[in-house]
C-alpha positions, 0 to 999 in steps of 0.5 A: 298367717302364723307370723300374724298370729304370733305377733297378735299373741305377743301383744295380747300376752304382754297386755295381760301380764303388764297391765295387772302388774302396773295397776297393782303397783299403782301405775295405771293401765296406760303406763303398763301398756307403754312399759310392755311396748318398750320391753317387747319392741325392737329396741327391747327384747325384739319380740315384735318387728315392724312397729310402724305397721302395727301402729297404723293398725292400732291407730284405729283404736284412736279412731274408735275412741273419737267416734265414742267421744263424738257420740257424747256430744250433741250439737246443742251441748257443743254450742253450750260448751263453745266458750271453754272449747273455743276460748280455752282450747283456742288460746292453748293451741294458738299460744303453744303454736306461736311460742314453740314455732318462735323457738324452732325459728332458731334452727329451722325455716319459718315454714318448718318452724310453724309446722313444728309449733302446730303439731307440738301444740296438740296433746294426747286425747287417748292417754289423758281421757283414759287416765282421767276416767281411771282416776274418776276425774272426768266429771270434775271441774278441771276434768271438764276443762281438760276435755274442752281443750282436747276437743278443740285440739281434735277439731283443729287437726282438720285445718292443720291437715289442710294447711300443712301442704302449703308449708312445703319447701322440700323436694319429694323423692319417690317415697312421697305421695302414694295415694289410697289403695282405692283412689289417689286423690293427689292425681286430681287438680287442686280444686277437685281435691278440695271439692272431693274433700268437702263432699266427703265431709258433707256425705258423713253429715248427711249419712249420720243425720238422715240415712243412719236411722232407717238403716239401724232401725231395720237392723235392730228389727232383726233382733240379731245383736251380731248384725248390729255390732257388724253394722256399727263396725262397718260404719266406723271402718267405712268412714275411716276409709273415706277419710283416708281416700280424701287425705283427711284424718280418719279419727276426725271423720269418725268424730264428726259422725259421732257428733251427728249421731249423738241425737240418735236413739241408737247411740247407747247401742253403738257405744256398747258395741264399739267399746270393747273393740276400742279398748283392745285396740287402744291398749295395743296402740299404747304398746306400739307407742312404747315399742316405737321408742328408738333407744339407739336414736335416743342414746346417740342424741340423748341431750337433744331429745331430753331437752326437746322433751323437757322444753315441750312439757315445761312450755305447754305447762306454763301456757296451760297455767296462764290459760287456766288463769285467764279463764278462771279455772280454780287455783287448786285445779290449775295444776291438774289442768296443766299436768293433764295436757302438757305432753305431745299427742298421738296425732303428732305421729300422724301429722309428722308423717303427713308433713314428711311425705308432703315435703314440709319436714325432713326425716332428720327433723321428724325423728327426734321430735317423734321420740320427744313426743313419745317420751312425753306421752310416757311421762304423762301417767307419772306426772299424774301420779306425782300430782296425786301425791302432792294434791289429791288424797288417795281416797278421792282418786282410787279406782273402785274395782268392786263388781256390781251386785247381782239383783233379782227383783220384780214387783217393786214400783220404785227404783231409787238410783243413788243413796247418798246424802240426799238419796238416803233421806228420800229412801227413808221417807219412801220406806216410812210411807210404805213404799219399798224401792229397789235401791242402787248406789255406786259408792261401795263404802257407802253401800257397806255402811248402809247395809250395816244400818239395815238397808237393802242397798245394791252396789252397781252402775245404774246406767248399765242396761242389764242392771236396770233390767235386773232391778225390775225396770220393766215392771216398775212405775217410777224411777227416782234419780238422786245421783248428783252427777248431771252427766250420769243422770242424763245418760240414765234418763236417755237410757230409760226413755229409750228402753222403758218409756213407761217409767215416770222420772223424778230427779234432783239437780245440784244447781240451776245449770243442772236443772236447765240440762234436765229441762232440755230432756223434757223432765217435768219433776226436777228438784234442786238439791239444796233449794228446800233447805235454803228456804227452811234456813231462810225461814228460821233466820227471819223468825230469829229476826223477830218476823212472825212465824206465819209471815215467815212461812208465807214469805217462803211459800211466795218465794218458792212459787215465784222461783218456779215461775222464773225457771222456764223463762230463764231456761229460754236464755240460759245459753245467752249470758247477757240476756240471762243476766238481764232477765235474772235481774229483772225477775229477782227485782220483781220478786224482791218488790213483791215480798216487801209489800204489805203481806197482810194486804196480799193474802189471796195471792200468797195463798195461791202459792200452794198450787205451783205448776212447775215444780222445778226446785 
């Protein structure tokens, strides 16, 4: 017990010391964890002993992270993302596997070369997502592309685990299969192993879809938060245990459970309960990766491991650049797309170990490859830093470490979320009309400037439940959302629908696709951010061309009305590109024909444009 507490103290103390220093130096938290691990590991000052045991424990941080990733992905959203997931992700994994397997064929049999290619095609979900979040890049176009590829890679681990034993060519010793503590699935015939695996996956899907809601509803009814936390952890631990018994990856099992639970009304509670445990274990996992670097092995094989590391990064970088070009990732974003995914991944540790115990790869092959993967992961934050220096201004990527303001409001009818370029004008309009909203914005610079101008604006993340509560959501009648970030807007809407269903919601959308996402949430009052300005500019342009001002005004009205009528029809087909384009062209042709008719003969129909039923602008 004393030894365990000592090891725990060393890990936590190393985190508390190394991460703030690394952040202060601009290195990021991930690099701080890795450096701490190198220092305290058995090949540093030897404050910790058996790194492999620690890594098995801290891999649970990756398990929790993938559960939370799954919670963010509704099946409908997965379907919408099918092109980038299957396209970009599939192309990257297939090309990387083929190229690296072809190179490995020079020194390994084809079965081992293929196994190495498959394993090295994966990237680090843990490091990349953590770094993208820290640098506020998750909701950018390259960030979404990176996320799609990582998602495919995580899903690909399941068939890799199933396929790997078929590549076995080595004879296993006594240290081969040891099975689960509960049950050794390897004692079953092959067909029963397959059935048991399928039943485990189906069991997770059934539990998430049908059994979890009444269970969580009963637990929530007790009003004891600690019990809900315990139930959330029990869910993740139980699924991990089940996956381990049937020989699958616990991380992939919890990911599937997260996807199934993404539509649950308890999604936000699950996220908030598991997030602290995930962050802590993930940090210790990074420390264990740093500690696992075998400097003796690296020193004895420095040329080999340096070559493996450089080759891994360069090959994947080139393939990612090609993949980005094929799938029309913007030229300015391809460098970030490639830099983010050019390393090996944490699943390599799992898969290499799995390949070793199943007779696919020998220890003499696995050990230098694991060192190369670990070094590539260590280099990833440095590559991000180099990318920032070359391509991104400091203001775009610097973390905002400011604490949320304290809000204590009641009696206000309106909460205004977002006070940027659109929110400022909305707020000015409401205040001028005698309505004083509680205004919250997450841009600290913007908040400071607006306060100097005399506005009462609060800094904070409006998607936090406690901040909504403090803003007076219980008493308010209306929530106006002008955030501009569609992912954050949908998160806020779901949170409000769950906890404050009485609140009416009006929201802005950047474009049609954002409008469609909001329509999926049954939001009736959606305004496209630039649509009104576009109509006003078009009206001015017609007048400058000599069109009568009133006729130009009527044309703008009829265009607005017909576009509103188009939106529900186009929404039905927005996931089917071919049908969407066909319907869009048809509706646009009808609108063009209507607007070029003799307006003087059509006054009655034009005047009805005042009575739009679907204000989805």
